[in-house]
N, C-alpha and C positions, 0 to 999 in steps of 0.2 A: 732310192728308191731304185726297184728294181722291175723292169716291165718284161711279160712273156706275151707271147701271141700261139694259140693253137690253131688256127683258121678260122676263115669267116669272120665273125665278131667278137671272138670269145679271147679275152685279155685278163690277163691276172697282175696284178699289180702289188706288190710286196712294199710296205713304208713303213718307217718308224717315227710317228708322230710327235710322240713324246715318251718321258722316262720310264714307261708302262708297257714297253716291249714292242713289236711288230704287228703290222695290222694286213691282213692280206683282202684284198678288195679285188673280186671275179666279175667280170662283165659278160652275160650272154653265153653261158653253156649252151651247146647245140647237141639235137638228137646225132648219136655217129651212126647209127643206123638208115636213119632218113637221109642224112647228108652223105655219106661216104668217106668222109674222114674220120680218124681217130682220135679218141679223147681219153687224155691220161686220166687218173685216180685224180680226185679235185677236193679242196675243202677251202673253206674259207669264212672269215668274219664276217663280211659283208659281201651279200650279191645283188647285182645292181642289174635287173633285167630290163631290156629297151621296148622291147614289144612282145607279143604274144604271137609269135610263129615258132614252129618247132627248131629251126636253126638259132634259137636265141633264149629261148625259154625252159632247156632241158634241166630244171630242178632235180632230178633222179639222179643226175650226175655229179652231183655234190654232197660231199658227206660232212657229217658234224653238224653242229648248232652253228646259225647263221642268222645275221639281220638282213631281211630281205627289204631291197627296195624295188618296187615296179610300177614308178610313174612319177609325176610332178611333183616338186616340194622341195622342202631343206630339213638336211636330215643332219644327224653328228651323232659318231658311233666311236667310244673308244679313241677322242681327240681328232678322228676323220672327219672331214665335212664334206658332203655331197650334196649337189644341187640337181635335181631334177629341171630338166626345161624342156617345155614341150615343143613338138617339131611334124612333120610330115613325111610319112614313106614315099609320097610322091610330089609332083610339082601342082597338083589340081586340089590342093588343101585337105587332102584325106578321101578324097571322094574315090581315089582308084587303088588304093593299097591302106588306106586309115592312117594312124597316128604312130608316132614313137615319142620315146623319152631319150632325148640327148641328156648327158650326165657331166656335170664337171667336180672333178676332185681334187679337193685343196688339202695338202698334208706334205712338211717338211719344208715350208716356204716355196711349194712351189703346185702350179695349177696345171690338171692335166685334163683334155675333154674328149670323151667319146660320144662322136656323133650318130653311134647306129646307123641302121638303114635309112639316110637321108636322103630325101627325094627330091627337095627342093633345089631348084637351081640357084636360088639366092637367098640368104639369111635374113630376117627382119631386123628392123632397128630393134626391137625386144629382146631378139635373142643375140644379138651382137652386144649388148649391154652386159651379159654374162660372159658371152664367149672372145671377144675381142682382145687380142694380146695377150691368150694364154701361151702358157710356155710350153706345153707338149698337146699336140695335135693328133688323136687317130681318128680318120676318116674312110668311108668306103671308096674304092676308086674302080670298083667293076663293073659298072653299068647294069643294064638288064632290069633289076629291083631297086637301084639305088642311083646315084649320081654318077656319071661315067667319068673318064679322068679328065677331059675338058672343063668340065663342070667341078669335080672336083679342085682344081687349079684355081678356080675362079673363087670357090669357097675361103681357098687358103689366103687369098689376097685379098679378102674380106677381112679374115681373122687374125691374119700377120702375127703367126705363131712364132715360137723359136725351132722347136723342132717338129718334124712331121713324119708320122707313121701310118703308112699306107694299110688299110685292111680289107675284107671284104672283097676278094678277089679272084682268080683261076687259080688251082692247087692240082696238083696229080689227085687222082681218085675223086676229085668234088663231082658230084653228080648236077651241079647247076652249071649250065654253062656262061659264065663270067667272062668279061675281059681280062686278059694278064697285067700284072702291075707295070710291066714295059712300056705301054702306053702312056700312064700316069708318069713314068720317069722321064720320058720324052718330052712331056709338057711341062713337067715343073722344072726341068732343066738342072737337075742336082746329080748327082753320083753317091754311091753309097754301097760299101759291101755287107752282104747278110750276116746276122750274127744270131744266136742261141736266144740271149738274153741282152737286154740293155740295160745297164746301170747308171744313175744321174744323178747328181747333187748339184744342189743350188749354184753354188760357186761354179760348177763346170758348166752352167748354161751359156750357149752361144749369144755371144752380145752385139756383134754387129752385122749378123748373118742369120742366112734359116739354114737349119741341118737336115738332112733327110736322111731317116733310120729304116733300114730293112730288117723285118725280123723272119727267122725260119720257124715256121709251122710245125 
């Protein structure tokens, strides 16, 4: 499995779930003109949109034919399993910013969770039934529109993943004034060297520790 980050919540996952070849899953493509970040040319087999905001739903930036997932439910595409889990963009059950869909991807014997623009400071027991103990956790840490560094660290403690990948934080050129990732790094107490892509196989998953992975956008 290969994971890339393009900024905000836009994540590309390339995986080989079976003998029929590679499957590309793309989460939350953003509108580069409105966001201030560059978006490369993208194509995918599956596009998963977590909610209907311009920095998460820019389908015009994705070429080719793909299977679109844009809400809760269970999906199977090319031996790749995706579960949409209802969540909230705020800590007021959606009253301020509405709902989001968190996604759980299962492939190659591993699980990956993308928490969207999560605003809840605590996950419900029903949400944890899907998310607790996932192998790879991608979660927002920049605050303002989502959970902040301290709240994200608390969510990590609830889920107890093997690998943490922070997303949705301040980057050069970003028009939204989010917190930097440094606050989360300090809060979580782990170190990592940023890398362009993160490659992982089931046999390489950490067993007795949690690993922090920083991706370059």
